[in-house]
C-alpha positions as CSV (number, residue, x, y, z in Angstrom):
1,M,-0.4,-55.1,-5.4
2,L,-1.9,-52.6,-3.3
3,A,-3.8,-51.0,-6.5
4,S,-5.0,-54.3,-7.6
5,L,-6.2,-54.9,-3.9
6,G,-8.0,-51.6,-3.9
7,L,-9.9,-52.3,-7.3
8,I,-11.3,-55.5,-5.7
9,L,-12.4,-53.4,-2.7
10,L,-13.8,-50.7,-5.0
11,C,-15.6,-53.4,-6.8
12,Q,-17.2,-54.7,-3.7
13,L,-17.9,-51.0,-2.5
14,I,-19.9,-50.3,-5.7
15,G,-21.7,-53.7,-5.4
16,E,-22.8,-52.8,-1.9
17,A,-24.0,-49.3,-3.0
18,V,-25.9,-50.5,-5.9
19,V,-27.8,-53.3,-3.9
20,R,-28.5,-51.2,-1.1
21,G,-29.6,-48.2,-3.4
22,L,-31.8,-50.3,-5.6
23,G,-33.1,-52.8,-2.9
24,L,-31.7,-55.8,-5.1
25,P,-32.3,-59.2,-3.1
26,L,-28.7,-60.3,-3.4
27,P,-25.4,-59.7,-1.4
28,G,-23.4,-56.9,-2.5
29,P,-20.1,-58.5,-2.7
30,V,-21.7,-61.0,-5.3
31,L,-22.5,-58.0,-7.6
32,G,-19.1,-56.7,-6.8
33,L,-17.5,-59.8,-7.8
34,L,-19.6,-59.8,-11.0
35,L,-18.3,-56.4,-11.7
36,L,-14.7,-57.6,-11.3
37,L,-15.3,-60.6,-13.5
38,I,-16.6,-58.2,-16.5
39,L,-13.5,-55.9,-16.0
40,L,-11.2,-59.0,-16.1
41,L,-12.8,-60.4,-19.1
42,A,-12.7,-57.0,-21.0
43,R,-9.1,-56.8,-20.1
44,D,-8.1,-60.0,-21.8
45,R,-10.2,-58.9,-24.9
46,F,-9.0,-55.4,-25.1
47,A,-5.2,-54.9,-24.6
48,L,-6.0,-51.0,-23.6
49,L,-7.4,-52.0,-20.5
50,A,-4.5,-54.0,-19.1
51,C,-2.9,-51.2,-17.3
52,G,-2.9,-49.8,-13.7
53,P,-4.2,-52.3,-11.4
54,L,-5.3,-54.6,-14.1
55,R,-1.8,-55.2,-15.8
56,N,0.7,-58.0,-15.2
57,G,-2.0,-60.2,-13.4
58,G,-2.1,-58.0,-10.4
59,V,-5.6,-58.7,-9.5
60,E,-5.1,-62.6,-9.7
61,T,-1.9,-62.1,-7.3
62,A,-3.7,-60.1,-4.9
63,S,-6.9,-62.4,-4.9
64,K,-4.5,-65.5,-4.1
65,G,-2.9,-63.6,-1.3
66,L,-6.4,-63.0,0.4
67,L,-7.4,-66.7,-0.3
68,A,-4.3,-67.9,1.3
69,H,-5.2,-66.0,4.7
70,L,-9.1,-66.2,4.3
71,S,-9.6,-67.7,7.7
72,L,-7.9,-64.5,9.5
73,L,-9.8,-62.1,7.0
74,F,-12.8,-63.6,7.0
75,V,-15.9,-61.0,8.3
76,P,-19.0,-62.8,9.6
77,A,-21.7,-62.8,6.9
78,H,-24.5,-62.3,9.5
79,D,-25.1,-59.2,11.4
80,A,-27.3,-58.0,14.4
81,R,-30.1,-56.8,12.0
82,K,-30.3,-60.1,9.9
83,R,-30.3,-62.0,13.5
84,E,-33.1,-59.8,14.9
85,K,-35.3,-60.3,11.8
86,A,-34.8,-64.1,12.0
87,L,-35.5,-64.2,15.7
88,A,-38.8,-62.0,15.1
89,S,-40.1,-65.2,13.6
90,G,-40.1,-66.8,16.8
91,A,-40.2,-70.6,16.8
92,D,-39.9,-70.5,12.9
93,A,-36.5,-69.0,13.0
94,L,-33.6,-71.2,11.8
95,I,-30.2,-70.0,12.3
96,L,-27.4,-71.9,10.5
97,D,-24.1,-71.2,12.2
98,L,-21.1,-71.8,9.6
99,E,-18.5,-69.8,11.2
100,D,-19.0,-70.5,15.1
101,S,-20.0,-66.8,15.6
102,V,-23.5,-66.6,16.6
103,P,-23.8,-65.9,20.4
104,E,-25.1,-68.7,22.1
105,A,-27.6,-66.6,23.7
106,E,-29.2,-65.5,20.4
107,K,-29.2,-69.3,19.2
108,A,-31.6,-70.1,22.3
109,G,-34.1,-68.1,20.8
110,A,-34.3,-70.0,17.6
111,Q,-33.5,-73.2,15.8
112,A,-30.0,-73.2,15.5
113,L,-27.8,-75.7,13.6
114,E,-23.7,-75.4,13.3
115,A,-22.3,-76.6,10.3
116,C,-18.5,-77.1,10.0
117,M,-16.7,-78.0,7.0
118,A,-14.2,-80.7,7.0
119,S,-12.9,-80.4,3.5
120,S,-10.0,-79.3,1.9
121,I,-9.8,-76.3,-0.6
122,T,-8.8,-79.1,-3.5
123,Q,-12.3,-80.8,-2.2
124,A,-14.1,-77.6,-2.6
125,R,-13.0,-77.2,-6.2
126,Q,-13.8,-80.4,-7.0
127,G,-17.3,-80.2,-5.5
128,S,-17.1,-82.6,-2.7
129,L,-17.5,-80.7,0.3
130,Y,-18.4,-82.4,3.6
131,L,-20.1,-80.6,6.4
132,M,-20.6,-82.0,10.0
133,C,-23.6,-80.6,11.7
134,G,-24.6,-80.2,15.4
135,G,-28.1,-79.4,16.8
136,K,-31.3,-81.2,17.2
137,Q,-32.4,-83.7,14.6
138,E,-35.5,-82.1,13.7
139,V,-33.7,-78.8,13.1
140,F,-31.1,-80.9,10.8
141,E,-33.6,-82.4,8.8
142,R,-35.0,-79.0,8.2
143,A,-31.8,-77.6,7.2
144,K,-30.7,-80.5,5.2
145,P,-31.6,-79.4,1.8
146,V,-29.9,-76.0,2.1
147,L,-26.6,-77.6,3.4
148,L,-26.9,-80.2,0.3
149,A,-26.8,-77.2,-1.8
150,I,-23.4,-76.1,-0.4
151,G,-22.1,-79.8,-0.2
152,P,-22.9,-83.2,-1.4
153,K,-22.1,-84.9,2.2
154,V,-23.7,-83.8,5.2
155,T,-23.6,-85.5,8.4
156,R,-25.3,-84.7,11.8
157,I,-22.9,-85.3,14.5
158,G,-24.7,-84.6,17.6
159,G,-26.0,-81.7,19.8
160,N,-24.9,-78.1,19.5
161,G,-21.0,-78.0,20.0
162,L,-20.1,-81.4,18.9
163,A,-19.7,-80.6,15.4
164,C,-16.9,-78.1,16.3
165,Q,-15.5,-80.6,18.7
166,M,-15.4,-83.1,15.8
167,K,-13.9,-80.6,13.5
168,I,-11.0,-80.0,15.9
169,A,-10.4,-83.7,16.2
170,V,-10.3,-84.1,12.6
171,N,-7.6,-81.2,12.2
172,L,-5.7,-82.9,14.9
173,L,-5.5,-86.2,12.8
174,L,-4.9,-84.4,9.4
175,M,-1.9,-82.7,11.0
176,V,-0.4,-85.4,12.7
177,E,-0.8,-87.7,9.5
178,V,1.1,-84.9,7.3
179,V,3.8,-84.4,9.9
180,C,4.1,-88.4,10.0
181,F,4.2,-88.4,6.5
182,G,7.2,-86.0,6.4
183,E,9.0,-88.2,9.0
184,A,8.6,-91.3,7.0
185,V,9.8,-89.7,3.7
186,A,12.9,-88.2,5.7
187,L,13.7,-91.7,6.9
188,A,13.6,-93.6,3.5
189,E,15.7,-90.6,2.0
190,K,18.2,-90.9,4.6
191,G,18.4,-94.9,3.6
192,G,19.2,-94.0,0.2
193,V,15.6,-93.8,-1.3
194,S,15.0,-91.1,-3.5
195,R,12.4,-88.6,-2.6
196,E,10.2,-89.2,-5.7
197,A,10.3,-92.9,-5.1
198,A,9.3,-92.3,-1.5
199,V,6.3,-90.3,-2.2
200,D,5.2,-92.4,-5.0
201,A,5.4,-95.6,-2.8
202,I,3.6,-94.1,0.0
203,L,0.8,-92.7,-2.2
204,K,0.4,-96.2,-3.8
205,S,0.6,-98.0,-0.5
206,V,-2.1,-98.9,2.3
207,A,-0.9,-95.7,4.0
208,A,-2.1,-93.3,1.1
209,S,-5.3,-91.0,2.2
210,P,-6.8,-88.0,0.2
211,V,-4.9,-85.4,2.2
212,L,-1.5,-87.0,1.3
213,G,-2.6,-87.5,-2.2
214,Y,-2.7,-84.1,-3.1
215,R,-0.4,-82.3,-0.3
216,G,2.3,-84.9,-0.5
217,P,3.8,-84.1,-3.7
218,F,4.6,-80.5,-2.5
219,I,7.8,-81.9,-1.1
220,L,9.2,-82.7,-4.4
221,D,11.7,-80.3,-5.9
222,G,10.0,-77.1,-7.2
223,K,6.4,-78.4,-6.2
224,M,5.8,-76.5,-3.1
225,P,3.0,-73.7,-3.8
226,E,3.8,-70.2,-3.7
227,V,0.5,-69.6,-2.2
228,P,0.1,-72.5,0.7
229,L,-3.2,-74.0,1.0
230,A,-2.4,-73.7,4.8
231,D,0.7,-72.4,6.2
232,V,2.5,-73.3,9.6
233,T,0.9,-70.4,11.4
234,L,-2.7,-71.2,10.2
235,Q,-2.4,-74.9,10.8
236,Q,-0.7,-74.4,14.1
237,K,-3.8,-72.5,15.2
238,D,-5.8,-75.4,14.6
239,M,-3.5,-77.7,16.6
240,L,-3.7,-75.3,19.6
241,L,-7.4,-75.5,19.5
242,A,-7.0,-79.2,19.8
243,L,-4.4,-79.1,22.5
244,N,-6.6,-76.8,24.6
245,L,-9.7,-78.9,24.1
246,A,-7.7,-82.1,25.3
247,R,-6.6,-80.0,28.2
248,Q,-10.3,-79.2,29.1
249,L,-11.5,-82.5,28.8
250,G,-8.6,-84.2,30.3
251,S,-7.8,-86.5,27.2
252,P,-4.1,-87.3,26.3
253,T,-3.0,-85.9,22.9
254,P,1.1,-86.8,23.0
255,L,1.1,-87.2,18.9
256,A,-0.7,-83.9,18.7
257,A,2.0,-82.1,21.2
258,A,4.6,-83.6,19.2
259,A,3.2,-82.4,15.8
260,N,2.8,-78.9,17.4
261,E,6.7,-79.0,18.4
262,M,7.5,-79.7,14.8
263,M,5.6,-76.4,13.8
264,N,7.4,-74.6,16.3
265,A,10.8,-75.9,14.8
266,C,9.5,-74.7,11.4
267,R,9.1,-71.4,12.8
268,G,12.5,-71.5,14.2
269,L,14.0,-72.4,11.0
270,G,12.2,-69.5,9.1
271,I,10.3,-71.9,7.0
272,D,6.7,-71.3,8.5
273,G,5.7,-69.4,5.4
274,N,5.3,-72.5,3.3
275,D,2.4,-75.1,3.5
276,F,2.7,-77.2,6.6
277,V,4.0,-80.2,4.9
278,V,7.3,-78.5,5.0
279,A,7.9,-80.3,8.4
280,H,9.5,-83.0,6.4
281,E,12.3,-80.4,5.9
282,V,12.8,-80.2,9.7
283,Y,13.2,-84.0,9.8
284,R,15.6,-84.0,6.9
285,R,17.9,-81.4,8.9
286,L,17.5,-83.3,12.3
287,G,18.9,-86.3,10.3
288,G,21.9,-84.4,8.7
289,Q,20.7,-84.1,5.2
290,N,20.6,-80.9,3.5
291,S,17.9,-79.5,1.2
292,G,19.8,-80.9,-1.9
293,G,18.7,-84.6,-0.9
294,K,22.0,-85.7,0.4
295,S,23.5,-86.7,3.5
């Protein structure tokens, strides 16, 4: 695992060195990824290379671990030099903030637009990313062609800061919906309905939704992914942002608070390393059902 992680970082380092040394007009990590891809293709073609960090799918395992905690490991793509170069253009400078990390003082000197992703990893893989944007209408129109190259659905929510607030609200709804799904399935199971039948019925009913469509089946036996799309800790981070925003605005969010307590229960039971849909298991245990599906 460590050797494979080291190989990934080495490829990135080589990519950075080559780009800086030759002055190539592309990010160093992109060149590093191409180098890593070449190594993996060569490994699959020549058995002699399937050794050291390349053996037994080590690179793939290390990559999945990094992707599972991407939001914790993400390093902002911008840096001070790039911002200074943009701001030197004066009124023509356009800053796209996709990670809510550009200082407000620096946004003031240029045309700035925040763009928040309101999609899942599954939707990203399907090419259906949705971006919610915050900023002036004219700045949004100027940046729209670039944003549409990232995802096919782009909406301006309002001024700067409102897209981030909407993103927090969407995350609140997502978590409450998934937690309520677990509550409903546990109730049906307690009454004698099989878990498979309960999940199938919900996903075919008026209560179905995109997030339940790809996440709901995770609670079936053997379907919980080894690498969660969003574990309890990560999802609870989003919910705490929602609760804090509600406190600041004076807006009641009792369902969000209840869903957050279910995440605390998951942590107490030691099952927080799973995708947060595992809250279903908390309801089962509270109702006197064991993990085997019997009361």
